N, C-alpha and C positions, 0 to 999 in steps of 0.2 A: 581338746583334751576338758574343758569348760564344758562344751554342748557334753562330751559323753557325762561327764560327771554331775550336770543338770539333770541329764535323763533319768538316770541313774540311782539319783536321792530321790527320784520323784514319789511318791505316797502308793501304797495299794501294788496289785499285779503290774501295772503298770512299772514302776522302778523297781520291781522283782524282775522283772523279763527284762530290761534294758542295762540291769546288772551283769545277769549273764550274757551278752552281745557284748558290753566293756570287754567281762572278761573275755571272751573268746575273740575278740579284736587284737586287744594287747597279747595275747598269749600264740595266737596264729605265726606271725612270722616265723620264727624259732619253733622248725619239728623234730627237730633231732633231741635225742635218741630215740626217742620212744613214740611220734606221730610219725614218721618218715617212711615207715615202709607201706603204714597202714591206709597215710593219705596218697603213697603211689599206686598203693592198690586199686583206692575207688577211682582215681581221674583215668583209671586203661578200664575200668567197667563202665556196661549199661547204669541207665536213670538211675534203675529203680536199687540195684546193688551199692553205688554209691551214697543214695542220701541212706540206704541203711546203714553206711559204715558211718558217715556224718552225725546221724541219730544216735548212733553206739558211742561214741564222745560225745555227743551233747548229752548224751543219760550218766556217761563215764563223768563228766564235771559237776553234773546237779547231783548224784550221789551223796555225796559226803555231807555239801548243805540240807538234803532233805532227811536226811536222817539224825543230824544231827536235831533236825528242829521237831523230829517227831519224838525225841527221848528226853523227857525228865533225865535222865543221869546226867546223860551227855552235857544236855543247856546248864547244870548245875558245874562241871568243870569248866564254863566258859568264862573268860573274867569278867567282871562286871564294869560297866562303862565311867569312864571318868578321866582323871585328869592326864593318864596314864597313855591314854591317846593322843593328845597334840605331842606328849613327846615325842610320843613312836613315830609320829608321822616325820616329825622335825629329822628322827635320826635316819629315818628310813630314808630323806633328802641324799644322804650322803652315798648311798652306791646310786643316785641319779646321775650324781656329778662322775664319780668315776666311771657309768657307760658314759657320759659324757665325753672323759678323756681318753678312753677307747674307741670311740666314732672319730675321735683328731685325727687320732692314730688310723688306723683306715685311711680317712680323708688323705691323710699323709701319704701311707701306702699305694692308693688310688690315684693319686694326680701327683704329688709332689708334696714339698714343701711350702711353697706357695698356697697353696689349696687350704693347708691347714692352718696358715697364718692368718692367712683370711678371715677363716669359718670364729678362730680364739678371737682374733680380733670387732666380728662379728658380735660375738656372746657379752663382748667388754660394751659397746655399744648400746645391745639390747638390755642388758643389767642397768647402764644408767639411764637410758631412756624410761625405762620402767620407775625409777627411781623418780625421776625426775618429772614426771607427769602428775603426779600425786602433787606437786608445788601449786604456785601460781599460776596466773596465764602467760607469764615470761617462759616460766620452766616447763610449763606444759608445752610450749611451742619448743622447746630447746631438745624436751624431751622426744617428740615428735618425730624431729630431723633425726635424731639419735638412732629413732626404731625405723626409721627410714634407709637411714646407713647403714642398717645393722641387716635387711636385707636385701642391699644391693651388694654389699659385701658378701653372701649366700650366695651369691652366684658370678664370683671370680671361680676360675677354672686355673689351677694349673697343667703340669705336662701328664697330658692320658695318657702318653707312652710308661709313665713310672711303673716299675717293677718290684712286686716283693722279691724276689732272688731267689725265689723257691727251687726255681728251674736251673740255679748255678752252684747249687751244693756239690759235694765230689761225690762221684756216682748216681748221682741223678741227671736226666735228661727231658727237655718237655716235650708233654704231650704236641702230639698232630696224628689227626688219620693214617695221614700217609707212614709215618715213623712207626704206629705201633703195627703196621699191616707187614710193612718191611722187615721188623724185629720178631713178628712170629713166624715171617716165611725164610727166616732163617734157621728157624727153630730156638728161636731164643725166648724164655719164658719172661712175659712181661707182669709187673704189680702196677697197676694205674691208680694214683692217687688223686681225687679229683679234689681239691681244698682251697681256699679262698682266706684272706685276713680277714675279714668281717665272720668268721664260722667258728664261736668258739670251742665247739666241742673239735673241728680241726685242729685249732692249734693246740690244745689238751692230746688228743693222741698223737701228734709228733711228740709235743716234748714229752711227755713218758711211756712211747714205745717208739715211733718209729725213727726218728732222729737218735738214738741213742746211739752210743759205739758197738754193745752187742748187736743191735741190731741191724747196724750198718755190715758187723762182716758176716753176721747168715745171710744178706742178701747175697756179698760174695761170693759167700761160701755155694749157695746156693744154684749160682749162678745167672740171678734173674735182674733183669733190669727194676730200676725204682723208674721210673713214668710220671710227673706232676703237671694236671689238667688244672691250673692256676685260676679259678675266677674269681679272685678279687674286681678285675673287672671285668662285665659284662662279654662274653664270649657266644656268639649263639651254636659253633660248633658243640662247645662244651655244650653247652645247654642241649641241644641234639644228644649227644653222648649219653649223659643223665638220661633224657626221657627213653631213650633206647634201652635202657638197661629196669627200665618200669619204676623210676623214682624220681620225685619232684623237687628232690633239696638233696644238699649236700650234708654230710661228709659219704663220698660215694667210693668203695673200695672193689676194687677188680683183679681177680689173681688169673692171669692169661698164662694154660699151659703153652711150652714152645713148641705147636703144630698149627695148622689156620684150620684142622677137622675138630679140637680138643673144643672143647664146652666150658668156658669162663664161671670161676668160683663169685660170687658175690659175698663179701666178709660183713661180720657186722659192721652198724654206726658206731659203737663204742669196743674200742680193741685193746686187746693184752698181748701180751708178747707168745701166750701159748699159742693165740690166734693163729699169728700171721707168723711165726715155727714153724705150726702146722701145714699154712697153706703155703709155704716156700718147701716143703720138705713134699706135697701132693703131685710138686713141678719140678723137683730136683732134676737136674743134669746130672 
């Protein structure tokens, strides 16, 4: 982060260029819900078409800044630099702290409570080390030891078979290619939910739409099997399934009709109750 900040704050065009690079690098890991389809399409196209998609995304990110810089009226609406910027920087640290808490929770889901505890202890050691490193010679040595310990704690891994338990909910079955094929061969419509505990959009859709009591009854009434492909821990089979449907990220929602010859329907990455009930009605037995 210090390297990125140093490049981004360089004077002139070099600093402006690396400001854009830093923004793209920070934003790219989370593509849903707006960029997922575009990136999925780009990765399946020839080089020229893919570069055109990425160039368009870049223009879209740059346009607001360029428009503001070219408009005297817009610039007058921008707040003046001052002490408030330092205050804002301090305030914005707290969402990052919350992000760290969430990532610890994801680590616990992936590898168990031992991994989560080791990561938390590593953060404490890192904070202690950064505090001591500013002191005298002895304090700096102790601080360095603390930071090395933090790195070592970061390598601790618990039970890699830990599960989020999504496939264990009532009425939900765990995804596998064979099980999906068997259900479709039996004439059973199937809704496949590719999700993960590190996917915020997935969790929001589940809590707001998919895991509500009304939606559970709607699935039962329609005779549709709810199948979860949990990608919290990397699974190459799930990765291949996602790519088969032209996506490079999740959430991915696919509604399969109750026959092998039927064409599956991809649902949007942001769900509403109406979207799901209409999809259920289209395959209802």
